[in-house]
Backbone as a printed PyTorch tensor [residue, N CA C, xyz], in Angstrom:
tensor([[[ 84.8340, -28.8860, 166.6790],
         [ 85.1240, -27.9580, 167.7450],
         [ 83.9570, -26.9830, 167.8650]],

        [[ 83.4850, -26.8100, 169.0940],
         [ 82.4090, -25.8380, 169.2770],
         [ 82.9980, -24.4700, 169.6290]],

        [[ 82.1140, -23.4920, 169.7460],
         [ 82.5340, -22.1070, 169.9720],
         [ 83.4140, -21.9660, 171.2220]],

        [[ 82.9990, -22.5930, 172.3150],
         [ 83.7650, -22.4850, 173.5650],
         [ 85.1520, -23.0920, 173.4270]],

        [[ 85.2530, -24.2220, 172.7730],
         [ 86.5530, -24.8630, 172.5730],
         [ 87.4730, -23.9860, 171.7270]],

        [[ 86.9150, -23.3660, 170.7130],
         [ 87.7030, -22.4770, 169.8550],
         [ 88.1940, -21.2740, 170.6550]],

        [[ 87.2990, -20.6850, 171.4510],
         [ 87.6840, -19.5200, 172.2550],
         [ 88.7510, -19.8950, 173.2860]],

        [[ 88.6400, -21.0850, 173.8860],
         [ 89.6490, -21.5450, 174.8330],
         [ 90.9920, -21.7490, 174.1320]],

        [[ 90.9530, -22.3070, 172.9390],
         [ 92.1850, -22.5330, 172.1750],
         [ 92.8440, -21.2020, 171.8390]],

        [[ 92.0530, -20.2190, 171.4500],
         [ 92.5920, -18.8920, 171.1450],
         [ 93.2580, -18.2940, 172.3890]],

        [[ 92.6300, -18.4250, 173.5550],
         [ 93.2170, -17.9020, 174.7880],
         [ 94.5350, -18.6000, 175.1100]],

        [[ 94.5660, -19.9000, 174.9110],
         [ 95.8000, -20.6650, 175.1420],
         [ 96.9010, -20.1960, 174.1890]],

        [[ 96.5430, -19.9870, 172.9360],
         [ 97.5190, -19.5220, 171.9540],
         [ 98.0390, -18.1290, 172.3030]],

        [[ 97.1570, -17.2770, 172.8090],
         [ 97.5800, -15.9300, 173.2130],
         [ 98.6160, -16.0010, 174.3330]],

        [[ 98.3770, -16.8940, 175.3060],
         [ 99.3440, -17.0500, 176.4050],
         [100.6730, -17.5800, 175.8850]],

        [[100.6190, -18.5520, 174.9690],
         [101.8490, -19.0720, 174.3650],
         [102.5800, -17.9800, 173.6050]],

        [[101.8230, -17.1610, 172.8760],
         [102.4090, -16.0880, 172.0770],
         [103.1770, -15.1150, 172.9740]],

        [[102.5560, -14.7330, 174.0720],
         [103.1900, -13.8000, 175.0070],
         [104.4640, -14.4020, 175.5890]],

        [[104.4100, -15.6860, 175.9670],
         [105.5700, -16.3660, 176.5300],
         [106.7090, -16.4290, 175.5130]],

        [[106.3790, -16.8150, 174.2880],
         [107.4020, -16.9380, 173.2480],
         [107.9780, -15.5750, 172.8920]],

        [[107.1230, -14.5590, 172.9000],
         [107.6060, -13.2090, 172.6180],
         [108.6450, -12.7850, 173.6590]],

        [[108.3900, -13.1370, 174.9290],
         [109.3610, -12.8450, 175.9830],
         [110.6650, -13.5940, 175.7650]],

        [[110.5390, -14.8610, 175.3680],
         [111.7350, -15.6580, 175.0690],
         [112.5150, -15.0460, 173.9110]],

        [[111.7900, -14.5870, 172.9050],
         [112.4210, -13.9730, 171.7420],
         [113.1920, -12.7210, 172.1490]],

        [[112.5800, -11.9100, 172.9970],
         [113.2660, -10.7020, 173.4730],
         [114.5650, -11.0610, 174.1810]],

        [[114.5190, -12.1090, 175.0090],
         [115.7300, -12.5420, 175.7190],
         [116.7830, -13.0370, 174.7330]],

        [[116.3570, -13.8320, 173.7570],
         [117.3020, -14.3450, 172.7600],
         [117.9670, -13.2180, 171.9950]],

        [[117.1760, -12.2260, 171.6040],
         [117.7310, -11.1030, 170.8550],
         [118.6940, -10.2970, 171.7090]],

        [[118.4120, -10.2000, 173.0070],
         [119.2700,  -9.4480, 173.9140],
         [120.6500, -10.0880, 174.0310]],

        [[120.6800, -11.4120, 174.0990],
         [121.9660, -12.1030, 174.2680],
         [122.5720, -12.5390, 172.9440]],

        [[121.9230, -12.2050, 171.8450],
         [122.4570, -12.5290, 170.5300],
         [122.2490, -13.9740, 170.1200]],

        [[121.2250, -14.6200, 170.7020],
         [120.9390, -16.0100, 170.3670],
         [120.2070, -16.1430, 169.0420]],

        [[120.0590, -17.3790, 168.6100],
         [119.3520, -17.6660, 167.3630],
         [117.8540, -17.5790, 167.6120]],

        [[117.2200, -16.5780, 167.0560],
         [115.8070, -16.3200, 167.2960],
         [114.9070, -16.8980, 166.2120]],

        [[115.4610, -17.5530, 165.2200],
         [114.6780, -18.0390, 164.0860],
         [113.5720, -18.9970, 164.5150]],

        [[113.8600, -19.8950, 165.4410],
         [112.8560, -20.8530, 165.8960],
         [111.6890, -20.1680, 166.5860]],

        [[111.9910, -19.1940, 167.4300],
         [110.9420, -18.4670, 168.1370],
         [110.0980, -17.6590, 167.1630]],

        [[110.7380, -17.0570, 166.1860],
         [110.0030, -16.2780, 165.1900],
         [109.0720, -17.1850, 164.4040]],

        [[109.5460, -18.3440, 164.0210],
         [108.7210, -19.3090, 163.2750],
         [107.5410, -19.7680, 164.1180]],

        [[107.7760, -20.0020, 165.3950],
         [106.7000, -20.4150, 166.2930],
         [105.6330, -19.3300, 166.4050]],

        [[106.0570, -18.0850, 166.5010],
         [105.1050, -16.9700, 166.5600],
         [104.2770, -16.9060, 165.2830]],

        [[104.9190, -17.1220, 164.1630],
         [104.2050, -17.1040, 162.8820],
         [103.1640, -18.2180, 162.8210]],

        [[103.5190, -19.3920, 163.3200],
         [102.5710, -20.5080, 163.3260],
         [101.3750, -20.2070, 164.2290]],

        [[101.6430, -19.6160, 165.3730],
         [100.5570, -19.2500, 166.2900],
         [ 99.6510, -18.2160, 165.6480]],

        [[100.2340, -17.2120, 165.0020],
         [ 99.4330, -16.1880, 164.3310],
         [ 98.5280, -16.8040, 163.2780]],

        [[ 99.0680, -17.7390, 162.5210],
         [ 98.2880, -18.4020, 161.4740],
         [ 97.1370, -19.1940, 162.0850]],

        [[ 97.4210, -19.9470, 163.1300],
         [ 96.3600, -20.7430, 163.7600],
         [ 95.2840, -19.8550, 164.3620]],

        [[ 95.6940, -18.7600, 165.0040],
         [ 94.7120, -17.8480, 165.5960],
         [ 93.8360, -17.2320, 164.5100]],

        [[ 94.4210, -16.8740, 163.3890],
         [ 93.6580, -16.3100, 162.2860],
         [ 92.6230, -17.3120, 161.7860]],

        [[ 93.0410, -18.5630, 161.6180],
         [ 92.1250, -19.6030, 161.1440],
         [ 90.9990, -19.8450, 162.1480]],

        [[ 91.3390, -19.8570, 163.4340],
         [ 90.3100, -20.0570, 164.4550],
         [ 89.3130, -18.9050, 164.4900]],

        [[ 89.8080, -17.6870, 164.3360],
         [ 88.8890, -16.5290, 164.3160],
         [ 87.9720, -16.5790, 163.0970]],

        [[ 88.4940, -17.0270, 161.9690],
         [ 87.6590, -17.1700, 160.7850],
         [ 86.5840, -18.2280, 161.0150]],

        [[ 86.9660, -19.3020, 161.6950],
         [ 85.9960, -20.3460, 162.0220],
         [ 84.9130, -19.7770, 162.9390]],

        [[ 85.3120, -18.9760, 163.9250],
         [ 84.3240, -18.3630, 164.8190],
         [ 83.3420, -17.4760, 164.0410]],

        [[ 83.8510, -16.7620, 163.0640],
         [ 82.9910, -15.8810, 162.2610],
         [ 81.9390, -16.6750, 161.4880]],

        [[ 82.2620, -17.9130, 161.1510],
         [ 81.3260, -18.7390, 160.3820],
         [ 80.3100, -19.4480, 161.2650]],

        [[ 80.5940, -19.5180, 162.5650],
         [ 79.6750, -20.2330, 163.4750],
         [ 78.4790, -19.3670, 163.7960]]])
């Protein structure tokens, strides 16, 4: 993966994060099971962290 691909992936993950965060807010409002959304956010955070570390090494 080159620098541009990594930056594009990070932007895509940010958009997913925002969308899932909105879904999580809705789930919490109606008392739904938010565990899946929380886990997804954690996975996105981990991937973004790894991608940023990769960018620092490039």
